[in-house]
N, C-alpha and C positions, 0 to 999 in steps of 0.2 A: 320462719320468716316474720318480721314485725307486721303489725297491722298498718293501715294508712296513717302517715304522719302528716299532720296539719299544724303549721306553725306560723304565727303572726307576731311573735316576739313581744312579750310583756314581761317586765321584771317581776320576780326573778326568772331567770332562764330555766326551762323544763330540765329535769335530771338527766334526760338522754343526751343533752348537748354538753360537750367538753370544750370549754374555752381555753385558748392558749394566747397568752399576752407576753411577748418576749421583746426585750430591747426598746421598750417604750410603746409597743403595740398595745391597743386597747379595744375592747368590745363594749359599746355603749348602747344602751336601750334608749331609743328616741321616740317621739310621737309617730314617726314614719316606720319605725321597725328596729332593726339592729344595724349599727354602724361598726364596720371593721376599720379601725383607724390606725394609721401610722402618722403621728404628729411630725416627726422628723426622725432622721437616722444617720449615723455615720458608718462609713465602710469598714471601720474597725470592729463593729459588733453587729451581729445578726439581729434584725428586727422583724417581727411577725404578729399580726393579728389574725387569729384563726378560730374557726368553729368546726368541730367534727362530731361523730357519733361512734368512734371506734377506739378512743384512747383507753389503753389498759386491757384490750381484748387481743387474744392470739388471732392471727390472720384468718384461720380456718373458721372463726366465729364472727368475722365482720358481717354485718346485718343484711347486706343487700346483694341480690342476684337477680337475673332476669326471670320472667317478664315483669317490668314495671314501667311506670311513667314518673318522671321528675318535672315539676313545674316550679320556677323560681321567678319572682318579681324582683328586679335588681336595677340599680343604677350606680355609677361611680363618679369620682371626682374629675373624670376626663383622662388627661395624660397621666399615666402612672409610671413609676420608676421601680424595677424589680419584677416580680411575678405576682399574678393574681389569678383568681378563677373560682369555679364551683363545679361540682360533679362528684364522681365516684373514683376511688383509687385504692390501691392495696398498701399504701404507705411503705414502700419497698426499702427505704434507707434507715429504718429505726430498729436497731438490734435489740431494744428492750422488749419489742413485741414478741419476737421469736429468738431462737438461738443465733441465727445469723440473718443478715439482710437478705431480701428477696429480689428476684427480677421483677420489673415494673409491669403493672397492668392498670389501665385507666380508661375512662370514658367521661369527657368532661368539656366545658367551656374554659379555655386556657389563654392566659396573656403572658407575654414576656417582653420586656423592653430591650433595646440595645444596651450592652453589647451581645446579649443573648443571641444564639444562632442554633436553632434546633429544627432544621428541615427534615423530618423523619420520612415523609413521603416523597416520591419523585416530584420535583417542582413544588414541594411543600413550603409553607412560609417559614422563614427562619425566626422571626419575631413578630410582634403584634398579636391581636386577637385571633384565635382560631377555635374550631371545634375539632376534637381529636379523639381517636381510639388507638390503643395498642395493648397487647398481651404477650409478653415474653415468657410466660409461665407454661404455655402449652407445648406438647411434645414436638409439634412441627416446627416450633421456634427454637426449641433446645437442639434439634437436629443441625441447625446451622452453626452451633457454637464452635465445632472443631474447624469450620471453614472460615471463621471470622477474619483471620489475618489475610488469607488470599483474596477474600471478597473485598476488604478495605483497599487492598493493593490494586485490584482490578478497577474499583470505583474511581481511581485517580484519572482514568481514560474515559472521557465523556461518553463516547459511543458504547463502551462496555458498561458504564454506569447505568445508562438508559436501558440497556438490555438486561442486566443482572438485578438491579436493585428492586424493580417491581415484583419479581419473583420472591426475593427475600422479604419485601414489606408484606406481601400477602401471608407468608408463613408467620410473621410477627404480628399479623392482624393490625397493621398500621393503616390508618385512614385519617386524613386531616384536610381541612378547608379553611382558608381565611374568611373572616366576615368583619363587618364594620365595627363591631366591638360593643362593649357595655359602656354607654355614655352618660351624660348627665341627666337624661330623661328616663323616667321609668318605662321599663319595657318588660315583657313576659318572655321567658326563655324556657323551652320545653325540650325534654329528651324522652323519646320513646325507645326503650331498650328491650329488645327480645334476644333470645339465645343466638340467633343467627342473623340479626337485623337491627339496625339502629337508625333513628331519624332525629335530626336536630332542627329546631325551628325557633324563629324570633317573631313574636306577635303573630303566630300562626303561619308564618311564611317559611317554608322548608329551605334550609341552608346547606344541609348535607344528608344524604342517605348512604348507608354502607352495609355490606354483609360480613363485616370484620369486627363485630364488638367482642370485648372480653366476655368471659363466662362467669367471673366472680368466684367467691363472694368478695365484695368490695365495701368500703366505708364512705359515707358522704363527707365531704370537706368543702369549705369556703374559706378563702384566705387572701390576704395582701401582705407581701414581705418584700425584703430588700435585696434579694439575691439575683445573680445572673448565672447562665450556664450555656456552654457550647457543646453540642453533641451532634455530629454529622456523620452521614454514611461513609464519608471519605476519611474517617478516623481523626477528626479534629475534636479535641475535648478541652474543657476549661470550666472553671467555676470560680465565683467571687462575690463580693458584697458591694453595694453601691451606696452613695450618699443620697439621702432623701432631703432635699433642701426645703420643701414646702409640704404641709400636711396633705395626705392623700387618703382616700377611703373607698370602701365598697358598701353600699347599703343594701340589705335584704329586708323587703316588706313582707314577703310571703314565701314559704316553702311548702310544697306538697309533694309527697312521695306516696304513690299508690301501687303496691305490689300485687302480682298475681292476676293481672288483667292482660289479655291478649290484645295487642294494639290494632285498631281498625286499619291503621296505615299499613300493617304487615299484609292484611287481606287485600287492600288496594294494590299493593305491590305485587302480590301473587297473581292478581287478576290481569296485570299489565304483561306478565311474562308470557 
């Protein structure tokens, strides 16, 4: 596992970071840090400004697994169109990394604008900013695969959905909570990631604790792009691209990833049980 990563973004970018600039997306080093910028975009072409540390690696060699702590100092242009966020995932839809795409696993601060609708937890937010975990790569998750069609059918009935989906969500290690989001003011976003516990906080204030984090290995990613997606427990699916009419951005002033440390919040949680 890598040593502690401390990044305040000065040109040129450190070799560990892999920039992606697609469809007009730009990564710009400023006096404040790194700006992930979409000047504008049309729905006919995908646009993305992204920073990651896993490009070119097979998923088994992605650099991060618990226990660790992530700290990000960030701000955004306010209302965004498309998706955005930062955290860790396994880049499941990129067949160039492995022979075939993978089932998704992630733990991150995530945003999606309408018409996106991805309420993965019971009563979970369909769009907007949220903190979220999921891991469909675990054996407990794979065991539900043969039952997916009847589960989707039963989820059409509200009373059955409320009874069945929480059991499925626990096996898929799904946990998510809406929060006010990354706005125009600088704030500090913290993730404590343990093998069986995670804590998300903004400026030191806890916004979610969960016992359902993924196990990893995962890669760090931060991005702003122009896509939308629909994925619901009731079997609704969709994907597309959006027009970005005015420039939008995500600024990163500071990233710190500290591996191999047991979180004091885990000890506090155990003392409360």
